[in-house]
N, C-alpha and C positions, 0 to 999 in steps of 0.2 A: 504493500500499500504506499510505502514511502516514496515509490517510484512515480505515484500520481502527482500531477501538478495541480495546484489549487489556484483558481481564479477568484481573488477576493479584492474587496476594497481596501484602500491604504488607510486603514484605521489603526492608530498606534495600539489601543487597548487590544484589539484582535491579533495584530502581528506579534505583540509581546508575549502572546500565549502559544505561538508557534515556535518550533525549533527543528532544525534540520530538514526542513520542507523545501519543495521547490514551488515558487510562486510567481503568479502573473497578477500583478496588482494593478487595479483599475483607479484611474483618477479622472476628474472632469475639468481640471484647471491646467493650462501650462506651467504655472508657478508650482504645482505639485509634483511634477515628474521627477526632477532630482531629489528632492526629499524623499519622495516615495522608494525610489531606487536604493537610497541610502539606508532607509528604515528597514526594507526587505532584506537587505544584505546583513543586517546586523547579526540575526541568528539563523538566517535561512538562506537559500542560494535564489538569485532572481533569475527567472527565465525571461521575463519581459515587463514593461510597463504597458498597460492598455490605456490610451488616452480617449475618451469619448469626448470628442470635440465638437463643437456646436457651430463652427464657421467653417466656410470653404479653405481649401489649402493655401490659396493664394492669399488670404488674410491672415496667416500664421506668421508671427514673428519668431524666427529661429534662434534659439539660445545656445551659446557655446557649452553650457552645463549639461546639454542633452547628449553630447558627444560620447561615444563608449556605452550609451544605454540602449539595450535592445528595446525598440520602441514600436508598438502596434498602434497606429494613428487611424482611429476610427473617425472618418470624416464624412459630412453629408455631401460633399463634392469636391472636385478638384479645383473649379473655378475657371477663370478665363486663362488662356494660354499667355496672353501678354502680362497677365499678373503673375503667372507662375514662372516666366522665363527668367526674372531677376532672382528667383529663390532656388533654381535647379542645383547650383553648385553647393549651397547651404544644405539642401535636401539630401543631395547624394554623399555629404559628408558625414551623415547620421547612419547609425546602424537601425535602419528604418524599413517598415513594411506598412503600405498605405492600404486601408480597407475601405471600400466603396460600396454604397448600395446600387443595385444594378438597374438603375434608370437608363434610358437611351443616351442621355447626355453624359452619364458616368462611364458607361462602357466606352465611349469615345475617349474620355479623359483617362481611363484606365490604359487604353492602348498607347495614348500619347506619352504618358508617365512611364510605361513599361519600355517604349521605344528610346527613351533617353536614359534608361538604366536604373529605374526606381522600382523595386519590387511592389506587386500588387495583389490584392486579394478582393475579388467581386463577390458581395454577399447576396445570394438570392434565396436562400433557405426559407425565410420568413415571409416571403412576398406571395401574395394570392395567386397572382397570374404573371410570372415572369415573362419576358419576351424571348421565347425559346429560340427563335431564328437569329435575334440579334447577339444571344448568348453563344449560340453555335459558331457565328462568324468570329468572335473574340476566342472561342476555344480551339477553333482551326489555326487561328494566328498564333495563339499560345503554343501550340503542340507542334505545328508544322511550318510556321513562319521561317523564311530563309534569312531574313534580315536579323542581325544580333538585337536581342532585347531582354530585359530582366524577366525573371519568371512571373507568370501570371497564375495565381490561385483562384479557385481550387483545383484548376485543370493540372497543375503539376503534381499535385498530391493524388488527384484521381488517376493519373497515369502511373504512378508509383504503386497505388493500391489494386490496380486492375489485374485480375486473373482471367485468363483465356478460358480455362477448363473449370472454373469454379466461381462461386460467388466472391466478388471483390472484397477487399478489407475496407474498413470504415475510413472514407476519407473525410469525414466531417471534422477531423483533427485540424484541419486547414482553417476553421472557423472557432477553433477551441470547443468543438461539440462532437466529443467522443468520450464517454464515460470511463473507457478503459484507460485513458490517458489524462484527462481533466475532470475535476470535480469543482462546482461552484459554491461559493461560501458568500452569505450576506454579512453585514456589519454586526449581528448578533451571534455570529458563528455557526448558523443553520446551514446545513449541506444539502445539495442539489445536484442532480446528475447532469444537468444542462442549464444554459442561461434562461432558456425559455422556462423550464420548470422552476428556476429561482424567482423570475418575475412573477409567475403564477402562485408563487409560495407553496409549491409542491416539494416538500423536503422530505430527504431520506434519514435524515438525522438532526436533532434539535440542538446538536452541539458539536463543535470540532472534536472533543474528546471521545466521540463515538466513531472517529474516522476508522479505526482499526477493528470495528466490532463486525461479528458475521452478517448482521443485518444490512450494513452498508455494503459488504461484499456481494451479498445475495441481491441487492438493488442494481449493483453494477451488471451482474450477470444478467438479471432480467432484462435490463436495457440492452445489452449486448446481443441478446437472443430475441428481441422483440420482433425481428423480420420473420420469425416462424409463425407468428400470429396471422400474417398475410395469407398463408397456406392454410391455417387451421379455419380462418374465416372466409375461405374461398373469395378472397378480395381480387378484384380485377387485376391488380399489381402483379399477382401471382403468374398471370398469363402473358405479361408484358415481356417483348423481346429485350428491353434494356434494363430488366431487373438485376442482372448480374453486376451491371456499373452503378444503377441508383440505389439498389438495396431497398427500395420502397420508401426512401426519405420523403418524398413529397406526397404520401398518400393521405395524410391527416385532413379531414374534413372533405374529402373528394368522393363523389358518389359516381364518377365517370372520369375517363382519362382526360387529362387536360394539356395535352400537346407535348408532354415531356418524353413520350416514348422515342419520337424521332431524334430528339436532341441527345439521348444517352445511347442510342444505336449508333447515331454519327460520332459520338465521343469514343465508343469502343473501336470503331473503323479508324478513327484518327489515332488513337493510341497504338493500334496495330501497325499502321502504315510508319508511324515514327519508330517503333521497335525494329520494323523491317529495315528501315532506312538507316537505323543505327548499326545493325548487324552488317549490312552492306558495305559501311563505311569501314568497320573493323576489318573486313576482309580485303579491302583494297589497299595495296601497298605500292606507293609511286616509286618508280624506278630511281635508282641512283648510279652514278658512274663509279 
């Protein structure tokens, strides 16, 4: 259980109770980033600081104190390119990954930021009706684009987790959404298996002191095996050609397919093509005198 990372707010009273853990601490102010990293490192290991930012990236004032801190920047948008241009060098000097919602404008911004070397993660897990066609365009760029660019998540993790002959691994870790790797803790120390569960106040433990108990382990196991319910309930996702890639992640609240099957089938094809291309490059040896 100590290998699990805890996603938690940067609350001194909470962090003082933790020792020897790996932490992802959440802040909502730029002034809290450096102090949060320092506090987390006092008795624990810092995995990253998650900044829930309320303004576009173009409006952010980059601070020297952020350098060397692994930073997950959750921004509402990238902003205008002319506003970003003057900040590119400062952004690239950080140990940074930008997380953006998957609106049409943000998909363009994600591609732009990736093209100049800034790692990106597009978040579409909680959207009711993502634009699957637009996401497919970005996915193909991310996995098969010939021009150099920074990684675009969750597609890179999706490719790493993909299994040709079996159900793929949980690529939700790209969003901190994989209970086998991340647990979420609120300011009172209550534990949930996901960010969504935490916000809904669906807790598997009422206090962090219960982290090592069988009850928490059983809750993690249930979450990891939840895909089996799709078959037990004869859910339409069980017949989906994209299930091995998707794992039924988008089934909640749906009574009929929502257009995601074509996306995940295309994703599987793109992953296969990239793997085949990589193998071809490995076999090719340029002659030398």
